[in-house]
C-alpha positions as MATLAB code, in Angstrom:
seq = 'MKTKTAVKVFKIIFRYAPISAAVCALCSLVYALCATFSVRLMAELLVEAETLCENTLSHVLLLATCYLLIQIMRHVFNLVQDICWNVGVEEKCKYQFQMLLSEKAASLPYIDFEDEKKHDCVVRARECVDAMAVTQAYTNLLAAAESLFTVVGLLWAMMAYSVWYLPVMLLSVVPYLISRIVAGKEFYMLRWFQAPHIRKRNYFYSLFTSPAFQKEQRVFGFGENFRNRWEEQRELTAQETLSFKIKDSRRLAWCEGLITAGYIAGILLSLLLVKNGAIAVGVFGAGVYAFRTAQNSTQILFSLHGFLGENLLQAGDFFAFLDLEEEPKRSHSISELTHEIHVKDVSFAYPNTETPALQIDELTISVEECVVVVGENGSGKSTLVKLLTGLYTPDAGKIYYDGNDLDTISRDSLSEVIGALSQEYVSYHLSIRDNVGIRAPQTVRNEKQIREALIEAGLTPPSDLEAWLGREFGGEELSGGQWQRLAIAGTLCKNCEIIFLDEPTSALDPNAEYDILKHFMDITVDKTAVIVSHRVGLCPLADKVVFMKGGMIKGVGTHQDLLNTCTEYQHFYNEQAKWYVAHID';
ca = [
     131.950   83.679 -185.062;
     132.948   85.349 -181.620;
     133.883   88.714 -182.961;
     130.486   88.999 -184.859;
     128.553   87.983 -181.552;
     130.779   90.544 -179.620;
     129.434   93.078 -182.278;
     126.195   92.122 -181.651;
     126.527   92.223 -177.912;
     127.718   95.691 -178.245;
     124.686   96.662 -180.527;
     121.822   95.184 -178.452;
     123.317   96.818 -175.127;
     123.508  100.032 -176.758;
     120.085   99.993 -178.153;
     118.528   99.457 -174.718;
     121.022  101.102 -172.652;
     122.886  103.594 -174.691;
     123.893  106.346 -171.768;
     124.686  103.868 -169.110;
     126.734  101.618 -171.446;
     128.764  104.533 -172.499;
     129.375  105.839 -169.266;
     130.676  102.219 -168.132;
     133.118  102.430 -171.230;
     134.243  105.468 -170.395;
     134.884  104.452 -166.972;
     136.691  101.589 -167.806;
     139.123  103.594 -170.307;
     139.694  105.775 -167.394;
     140.534  103.457 -164.916;
     143.105  101.918 -167.208;
     144.982  105.264 -168.028;
     144.832  106.114 -164.291;
     146.782  102.531 -163.448;
     149.574  103.521 -166.299;
     150.014  107.405 -164.986;
     150.058  105.947 -161.399;
     153.142  104.333 -162.063;
     155.085  106.559 -163.949;
     154.157  109.139 -160.910;
     155.063  106.887 -158.259;
     158.548  105.976 -160.066;
     159.147  109.783 -160.328;
     157.963  110.374 -156.563;
     160.311  107.562 -155.504;
     163.346  109.109 -157.686;
     162.634  112.542 -156.247;
     162.383  111.219 -152.503;
     166.058  109.516 -152.824;
     167.381  113.204 -153.191;
     164.862  115.139 -151.109;
     165.834  118.369 -150.215;
     164.524  121.842 -149.596;
     164.420  122.803 -153.409;
     162.631  119.545 -154.559;
     160.266  119.552 -151.560;
     157.212  121.210 -153.339;
     157.912  119.050 -156.610;
     157.623  115.987 -154.337;
     154.423  117.369 -152.775;
     153.103  118.124 -156.145;
     153.644  114.305 -157.198;
     152.305  113.022 -154.456;
     149.060  115.217 -154.376;
     148.906  114.121 -158.278;
     149.294  110.383 -157.150;
     146.540  110.823 -154.522;
     144.276  112.573 -156.956;
     144.428  109.850 -159.414;
     143.700  107.130 -157.009;
     140.749  109.177 -155.940;
     139.814  109.299 -159.514;
     139.838  105.531 -159.996;
     137.827  105.095 -157.023;
     134.900  107.760 -158.037;
     134.890  106.343 -161.731;
     134.564  102.696 -160.220;
     131.604  103.873 -158.155;
     130.120  105.457 -161.034;
     130.423  102.559 -163.322;
     129.026  100.176 -160.492;
     125.957  102.692 -160.523;
     125.576  103.018 -163.967;
     126.137   99.009 -164.652;
     123.754   97.830 -161.694;
     120.817  100.462 -162.363;
     121.572  101.587 -166.074;
     122.535   98.156 -168.140;
     121.593   95.052 -166.028;
     118.038   96.024 -165.062;
     117.138   97.644 -168.144;
     118.451   95.165 -170.370;
     117.356   91.970 -168.613;
     114.061   93.309 -168.921;
     114.292   94.093 -172.498;
     115.891   90.703 -173.243;
     112.823   88.800 -171.365;
     110.583   90.932 -173.591;
     112.625   89.832 -176.619;
     112.422   86.174 -175.483;
     108.542   86.454 -175.138;
     107.761   87.961 -178.245;
     110.126   85.977 -180.174;
     108.659   82.717 -178.670;
     105.331   83.960 -179.632;
     106.146   84.692 -183.191;
     107.796   81.417 -183.912;
     105.742   78.684 -185.773;
     104.136   76.449 -183.030;
     105.707   73.446 -184.598;
     109.144   74.614 -183.756;
     108.019   73.607 -180.018;
     107.583   70.077 -181.177;
     111.090   70.108 -182.771;
     113.653   68.902 -180.345;
     116.366   70.714 -181.845;
     114.558   74.144 -181.862;
     113.130   73.536 -178.771;
     116.476   73.212 -177.205;
     117.488   76.679 -178.957;
     114.636   78.012 -176.965;
     115.772   76.377 -173.801;
     119.116   77.623 -173.930;
     118.045   81.124 -175.229;
     115.823   80.837 -171.831;
     119.141   79.842 -169.685;
     120.994   82.414 -171.454;
     118.749   85.440 -170.346;
     118.123   84.101 -166.720;
     121.895   84.030 -166.544;
     122.331   87.373 -167.910;
     124.952   86.215 -170.316;
     124.796   88.795 -172.984;
     125.239   91.932 -170.016;
     128.038   89.521 -168.589;
     129.621   89.612 -171.943;
     129.533   93.274 -172.282;
     131.136   93.613 -168.690;
     133.916   91.053 -169.812;
     134.324   92.863 -173.011;
     134.893   96.288 -171.231;
     137.212   94.666 -168.420;
     139.044   92.584 -171.218;
     139.525   96.091 -172.809;
     140.186   97.843 -169.668;
     143.285   95.062 -168.777;
     144.607   95.278 -172.424;
     145.034   99.309 -172.147;
     146.329   98.854 -168.407;
     148.977   96.133 -169.691;
     149.888   98.167 -172.618;
     150.429  101.427 -170.514;
     152.401   99.579 -167.951;
     154.606   97.563 -170.413;
     155.113  100.798 -172.445;
     156.442  102.580 -169.108;
     158.441   99.548 -168.207;
     160.186   99.308 -171.617;
     161.437  102.729 -171.250;
     163.715  101.332 -168.779;
     164.413   97.717 -170.410;
     163.074   95.725 -173.363;
     163.347   92.514 -171.286;
     160.465   93.340 -169.057;
     158.199   92.473 -172.165;
     159.151   88.955 -172.903;
     159.690   88.037 -169.337;
     156.323   88.798 -168.599;
     154.659   87.005 -171.615;
     156.509   83.944 -171.045;
     155.011   83.745 -167.904;
     151.526   84.615 -168.208;
     150.882   83.061 -172.071;
     150.405   79.552 -171.027;
     147.643   80.873 -168.863;
     145.949   82.198 -171.849;
     146.075   79.153 -173.817;
     144.723   77.220 -170.784;
     141.866   79.627 -170.493;
     141.230   79.181 -174.294;
     141.121   75.451 -173.748;
     139.110   75.301 -170.696;
     136.323   77.981 -172.123;
     135.827   75.560 -175.033;
     135.936   72.415 -173.250;
     133.226   73.750 -170.588;
     130.973   75.021 -173.174;
     131.117   71.703 -175.088;
     130.657   70.086 -171.654;
     127.727   71.988 -171.107;
     125.899   71.635 -174.788;
     126.433   67.672 -174.402;
     125.160   67.505 -170.819;
     121.914   69.774 -171.543;
     119.890   66.831 -172.216;
     121.131   65.316 -169.035;
     120.489   68.281 -166.896;
     117.125   68.598 -168.194;
     116.027   65.170 -167.249;
     118.001   65.750 -163.872;
     116.138   68.972 -163.117;
     112.682   67.587 -164.431;
     113.248   64.417 -162.179;
     114.331   66.537 -159.084;
     111.072   69.259 -159.596;
     108.857   65.775 -159.136;
     109.571   65.552 -155.664;
     107.902   68.552 -154.581;
     104.947   68.125 -156.879;
     101.713   67.360 -154.937;
     100.664   65.219 -157.765;
     103.704   63.131 -157.857;
     103.688   62.611 -153.959;
     100.157   61.358 -154.152;
     100.975   58.949 -156.938;
     104.129   57.375 -155.695;
     102.605   56.932 -152.315;
     100.003   54.921 -153.644;
     102.156   53.020 -156.197;
     105.650   53.256 -154.334;
     107.628   54.146 -157.017;
     109.542   56.839 -155.421;
     112.750   55.086 -155.209;
     112.569   54.425 -159.055;
     112.533   58.215 -159.557;
     115.056   58.922 -157.060;
     117.557   56.347 -158.591;
     116.845   58.068 -162.082;
     117.634   61.445 -160.518;
     120.929   60.342 -159.094;
     121.771   58.429 -162.214;
     121.351   61.752 -164.014;
     122.907   63.881 -161.203;
     125.836   61.643 -161.006;
     126.553   61.665 -164.771;
     126.780   65.628 -164.806;
     128.524   65.712 -161.471;
     131.162   63.159 -162.585;
     131.710   64.723 -165.808;
     131.614   68.248 -164.239;
     134.241   66.851 -161.644;
     136.609   65.599 -164.200;
     136.687   68.635 -166.183;
     137.447   70.761 -162.810;
     140.268   68.405 -161.905;
     141.769   68.702 -165.206;
     141.333   72.441 -165.251;
     143.003   72.863 -161.721;
     146.088   70.776 -162.594;
     146.412   73.170 -165.547;
     145.852   76.439 -163.313;
     148.377   74.880 -160.892;
     150.918   74.938 -163.457;
     150.140   78.366 -164.859;
     150.100   79.639 -161.329;
     153.781   78.405 -161.063;
     154.905   79.713 -164.250;
     153.594   83.199 -162.984;
     154.979   82.886 -159.709;
     158.700   82.448 -161.529;
     158.025   85.298 -163.750;
     157.588   87.624 -161.057;
     160.571   86.401 -159.266;
     162.309   86.689 -162.662;
     161.035   90.325 -163.009;
     162.314   91.199 -159.526;
     166.034   89.703 -160.612;
     165.839   91.641 -163.733;
     165.026   94.941 -161.658;
     168.164   94.294 -159.209;
     170.343   93.632 -162.531;
     169.118   96.970 -163.888;
     169.660   98.712 -160.675;
     173.378   97.101 -160.256;
     174.074   98.131 -164.116;
     172.821  101.729 -163.291;
     170.051  101.593 -165.833;
     167.549  102.574 -163.398;
     167.831  104.302 -160.009;
     166.983  102.685 -156.768;
     163.872  104.582 -156.224;
     162.382  103.303 -159.747;
     163.032   99.301 -158.082;
     160.011   99.496 -156.256;
     157.724  101.164 -158.900;
     159.311   98.987 -161.471;
     158.443   95.722 -159.261;
     155.154   96.865 -158.761;
     154.467   97.995 -162.480;
     155.479   94.460 -163.497;
     153.239   92.641 -160.646;
     150.436   94.738 -161.604;
     150.901   94.204 -165.354;
     151.366   90.697 -164.777;
     148.046   90.495 -162.844;
     146.546   92.570 -165.491;
     147.557   90.169 -168.411;
     146.438   87.334 -166.394;
     142.944   88.937 -165.811;
     142.786   89.646 -169.418;
     143.501   86.182 -170.378;
     141.359   84.545 -167.659;
     138.459   86.920 -169.116;
     139.131   85.595 -172.282;
     137.914   82.106 -171.421;
     135.124   83.479 -169.487;
     134.629   85.645 -172.516;
     134.475   83.032 -174.987;
     131.955   81.034 -172.790;
     129.927   84.213 -172.241;
     130.002   85.013 -176.359;
     129.222   81.391 -177.146;
     126.187   81.311 -174.683;
     125.287   85.230 -176.298;
     125.467   83.423 -179.565;
     122.806   80.985 -178.291;
     120.423   83.860 -177.809;
     121.011   85.747 -180.906;
     120.578   82.376 -182.699;
     117.242   81.899 -180.850;
     116.360   85.905 -182.340;
     117.446   84.746 -185.667;
     114.902   81.471 -185.867;
     112.630   81.827 -188.736;
     109.510   83.521 -187.541;
     105.805   82.598 -188.325;
     105.156   84.468 -191.987;
     103.094   87.463 -191.531;
      99.454   87.420 -192.267;
      97.995   90.368 -193.330;
      94.090   89.015 -194.490;
      91.651   89.196 -192.114;
      88.089   87.780 -191.599;
      85.105   89.113 -189.319;
      83.090   85.628 -189.504;
      82.353   82.556 -191.275;
      79.816   82.727 -193.894;
      80.038   79.594 -196.107;
      82.458   76.964 -195.225;
      85.920   75.641 -193.880;
      87.341   73.516 -196.585;
      90.136   71.106 -196.300;
      92.074   70.148 -199.520;
      94.746   67.304 -200.033;
      96.270   68.195 -196.573;
      99.402   66.135 -195.415;
     101.167   66.731 -192.402;
     104.202   65.161 -190.359;
     105.689   66.105 -187.074;
     109.432   67.183 -187.036;
     112.062   64.465 -187.401;
     109.543   61.901 -188.572;
     109.086   60.632 -191.874;
     105.794   58.963 -191.689;
     102.536   61.533 -192.072;
     100.654   62.022 -188.948;
      97.766   63.243 -190.944;
      96.613   62.770 -194.585;
      93.228   64.174 -195.742;
      92.150   64.093 -199.418;
      89.146   66.504 -198.650;
      86.842   67.592 -195.610;
      84.331   70.448 -195.866;
      82.779   72.003 -192.231;
      79.784   74.061 -193.146;
      78.712   77.192 -191.110;
      76.608   76.773 -188.356;
      77.431   73.050 -188.316;
      78.040   71.061 -185.372;
      80.880   68.392 -186.429;
      81.849   65.557 -183.968;
      85.486   64.134 -184.730;
      85.435   60.716 -183.197;
      88.397   58.064 -183.128;
      90.698   55.919 -181.163;
      93.731   57.744 -179.311;
      96.598   58.639 -181.960;
      94.050   58.639 -184.899;
      95.034   62.038 -185.698;
      91.894   64.259 -184.157;
      93.980   66.474 -182.277;
      96.770   67.134 -185.183;
      93.857   67.947 -187.337;
      92.258   70.406 -184.972;
      95.577   72.063 -184.743;
      95.563   72.513 -188.406;
      92.144   73.864 -188.590;
      93.093   76.598 -185.838;
      96.232   77.429 -187.839;
      98.641   76.217 -185.164;
     100.408   73.827 -187.623;
     100.936   74.440 -191.252;
     100.300   71.930 -193.852;
     103.001   70.403 -195.661;
     101.163   69.805 -198.559;
      97.608   71.301 -199.304;
      95.671   73.822 -198.044;
      92.747   74.694 -195.650;
      90.153   77.418 -196.798;
      88.110   79.783 -194.592;
      85.272   81.178 -197.122;
      87.823   80.495 -199.727;
      90.553   82.497 -197.960;
      93.783   80.552 -197.513;
      94.269   80.030 -193.752;
      98.095   80.681 -193.773;
      97.207   84.171 -195.314;
      94.770   84.999 -192.295;
      96.411   87.103 -189.523;
      96.483   85.806 -186.002;
      94.845   88.763 -184.300;
      91.774   88.320 -186.697;
      91.615   84.838 -186.455;
      91.639   84.803 -182.783;
      88.633   87.041 -182.936;
      86.580   84.275 -184.918;
      87.617   81.445 -183.200;
      87.611   79.929 -179.799;
      89.509   76.519 -178.708;
      90.075   74.370 -175.682;
      92.034   71.270 -175.666;
      92.818   68.607 -173.007;
      96.319   70.396 -172.832;
      94.747   73.530 -171.086;
      96.763   75.446 -168.863;
      95.713   75.937 -165.007;
      96.415   79.515 -164.206;
      97.173   80.239 -160.584;
      95.598   83.049 -160.711;
      91.749   84.445 -159.419;
      88.762   82.803 -160.740;
      87.976   85.977 -162.332;
      91.244   86.077 -164.502;
      90.987   82.191 -165.360;
      87.740   83.149 -167.384;
      88.903   86.472 -168.287;
      92.004   85.214 -170.276;
      89.958   83.251 -172.259;
      87.286   85.640 -172.834;
      88.876   89.006 -172.322;
      85.280   90.997 -173.224;
      83.722   89.290 -170.242;
      86.297   90.038 -167.275;
      84.555   92.654 -165.781;
      80.994   90.981 -166.158;
      80.346   89.270 -163.029;
      76.879   87.844 -164.011;
      78.052   86.304 -167.211;
      80.983   84.820 -165.675;
      78.741   83.278 -162.794;
      76.257   82.096 -165.316;
      79.286   80.367 -167.471;
      80.800   78.800 -164.103;
      77.306   77.231 -163.412;
      76.967   75.980 -166.921;
      80.148   74.196 -166.759;
      79.264   72.496 -163.425;
      80.800   74.734 -160.852;
      79.359   76.457 -157.897;
      80.421   80.314 -158.148;
      82.224   81.316 -155.028;
      81.029   84.554 -153.394;
      84.391   86.188 -154.258;
      85.546   85.717 -157.993;
      88.881   87.296 -156.953;
      89.621   84.307 -154.895;
      93.173   83.041 -155.692;
      93.294   79.495 -156.938;
      96.369   77.089 -156.331;
      98.331   76.096 -152.965;
     101.568   77.403 -154.589;
     100.303   81.227 -153.738;
      98.178   80.097 -150.699;
      94.781   79.824 -152.630;
      92.599   76.886 -153.118;
      93.596   73.827 -154.953;
      91.188   72.364 -157.470;
      90.754   68.830 -158.508;
      91.876   68.087 -162.173;
      88.166   68.018 -163.090;
      87.413   71.203 -161.424;
      90.230   72.641 -163.223;
      88.987   71.436 -166.523;
      85.415   72.904 -165.573;
      87.097   76.053 -165.078;
      88.440   76.121 -168.452;
      85.329   75.268 -170.415;
      83.798   78.201 -168.158;
      86.196   80.554 -170.023;
      85.209   79.040 -173.367;
      81.739   79.377 -172.862;
      82.067   83.021 -172.033;
      83.797   83.797 -175.462;
      81.669   84.960 -177.592;
      82.765   83.621 -181.150;
      81.782   82.330 -184.384;
      83.561   79.115 -184.117;
      84.277   76.810 -181.360;
      86.895   74.147 -181.582;
      86.681   71.655 -178.475;
      89.764   68.786 -178.544;
      88.876   66.438 -175.849;
      88.241   69.287 -173.326;
      86.267   66.875 -170.846;
      88.993   63.962 -170.607;
      89.126   64.531 -167.037;
      85.479   63.823 -166.430;
      83.508   60.832 -166.462;
      81.418   59.847 -169.687;
      78.068   61.015 -168.295;
      79.462   64.349 -166.923;
      81.288   64.890 -170.609;
      77.964   64.195 -172.459;
      76.080   66.580 -170.118;
      78.733   69.579 -170.708;
      79.282   68.869 -174.368;
      75.622   68.612 -174.893;
      75.015   72.196 -173.449;
      78.095   73.232 -175.839;
      76.046   72.174 -178.783;
      72.814   73.794 -177.226;
      74.484   77.089 -176.929;
      76.383   76.893 -180.318;
      73.166   75.938 -182.277;
      73.771   79.246 -184.389;
      77.628   78.808 -184.439;
      80.129   76.524 -186.269;
      81.317   73.855 -183.728;
      84.026   71.279 -183.937;
      84.174   68.693 -181.040;
      86.916   66.083 -180.872;
      86.351   63.194 -178.657;
      87.399   59.551 -178.322;
      83.980   58.868 -177.004;
      80.804   58.669 -179.113;
      78.074   59.828 -176.717;
      77.479   63.048 -178.891;
      77.740   61.476 -182.465;
      73.781   60.787 -182.706;
      73.270   64.559 -182.054;
      75.798   65.751 -184.330;
      75.196   67.300 -187.729;
      78.087   65.656 -189.084;
      80.542   62.966 -187.691;
      84.049   62.669 -188.928;
      85.625   59.120 -188.252;
      89.229   58.804 -188.148;
      91.719   56.332 -187.812;
      95.582   56.065 -188.547;
      95.530   59.772 -189.478;
      93.029   59.259 -191.900;
      89.317   59.869 -192.491;
      87.521   56.666 -192.643;
      84.108   58.092 -193.177;
      82.000   61.495 -192.943;
      78.394   61.645 -192.576;
      75.431   61.653 -189.851;
      75.735   59.015 -187.409;
      73.232   56.943 -189.053;
      74.802   57.211 -192.593;
      78.382   56.092 -190.991;
      76.578   53.209 -188.978;
      74.841   52.106 -192.451;
      78.084   52.217 -194.327;
      81.254   52.246 -192.490;
      81.834   48.868 -190.523;
      84.807   50.538 -188.390;
      82.517   53.123 -187.274;
      79.724   50.553 -186.340;
      82.196   48.568 -184.446;
      83.803   51.709 -182.742;
      80.453   53.123 -181.763;
      79.127   49.846 -180.360;
      81.927   49.109 -178.199;
      81.168   52.359 -176.271;
      77.252   52.843 -176.583;
      76.578   51.154 -173.756;
      77.878   53.928 -171.584;
      75.680   56.541 -172.976;
      72.552   54.105 -173.015;
      70.385   56.218 -170.724;
      71.127   59.227 -172.887;
      70.429   57.566 -175.902;
      67.478   56.066 -175.231;
];
């Protein structure tokens, strides 16, 4: 598994930064070779220095010059590697990985964001990109290869004098390798199981600086409750992390003791070799230096194995995200609705639930028809709109646009035909022009149309449409109702065939809601409109009313038809009619 992930790491790094990645790899190889040749040169230099005389002076100077050049070469290649890494690999790959993340997220079925496991996969992939785990895995792979070449080269140099250097060094560092492998797996599993608690901890912490939270907690006094919840999650993760670090520190202490003992054994072995005449006194210093360098390089290699294992597991999360099944490609296109939207035998259930959230035998929405969908909260109204707009795919049954299966209509084509606004709208901390233009790109430069839409939505147009919104960037903060009206203005500007409004005025009072939605009905007189609400003020004005309850359609027809034939609708309507008596009369 890790080998496959390592191969994927190399492939993706070389795809986006081939030259810089290759230079970094070459520098690592040269750096490792320099370490080996340095030891051999030092040994020869010390041996020659022992018997220094006029005849050998030139040879000593040559060896010293070569040693100096190798050290300079190591620094030069190290500098080149740093530049190529920081500029050529990290920056390029981080940008490309962020692009991959956004493009992949946009290509996933929307329902994946309702699935906890898949949503966790998305979150872990984002954390991987933010932590630059893929590029870190690549640099650690290079560092591991560099350390491996260094160790092999140094051992080859030392074993020329005695094969006993190999077992002495391995016995001193292998326990370190084992401890790093165990620690890497334990840490990853710790983070895996902590992920839900970390998200909760970060969520509670983020609330403390939220203006909306501060307002409510001062009124209701629940700040202490949230602090306790945050501390509970923080303490839980902190204690688990502390226990892991204490356990790991104990392992490291034993390993460091063995490494020190191994170094002492290496010195004693070198002394024994000198005493027995196996190596010259001048080689002793080089041998001890080589042993310590090999030991350090082996320790680095084994340490990297632990970090690398963690990096590869994190990188695996990113690749697992990229491997998630994408929304099927839709090749069919439509330019308008000429007849009807038809729903046939549709059933839909949310992930990890057995009970269907929606079951509809049949529903027809005719072209240029204004349909109001009403029902209590949780009756399936919003789910219906998400199915009609193609955000969700039915588990069973089909939805047709003029006889074309909605599942075959391309997103781009559909977005040209439909416009939608829900109570889950996004408040963009951008300019007023951008907030409108995001929802209606063709009007972003049409100042007159934007101002008219703002007025129609109940907002007073500012003198400067470039005015920034949101205190986060020093702009003006809007109320919930004002943000909602701004989103409505953007929807008003979009010139589309079909408009879906899913509780878009939930932050407004009933009368303001009625005025705005009535205006929507007026301007969509030659369009197809589906308006979802748990309020009934517009029902008498609609061409068709769809009354829902418990995920099913209980009645379809005109307002008067439902009053006469559907007792449940009659009761539902009469409970709210007093709110709209001024308009109804």
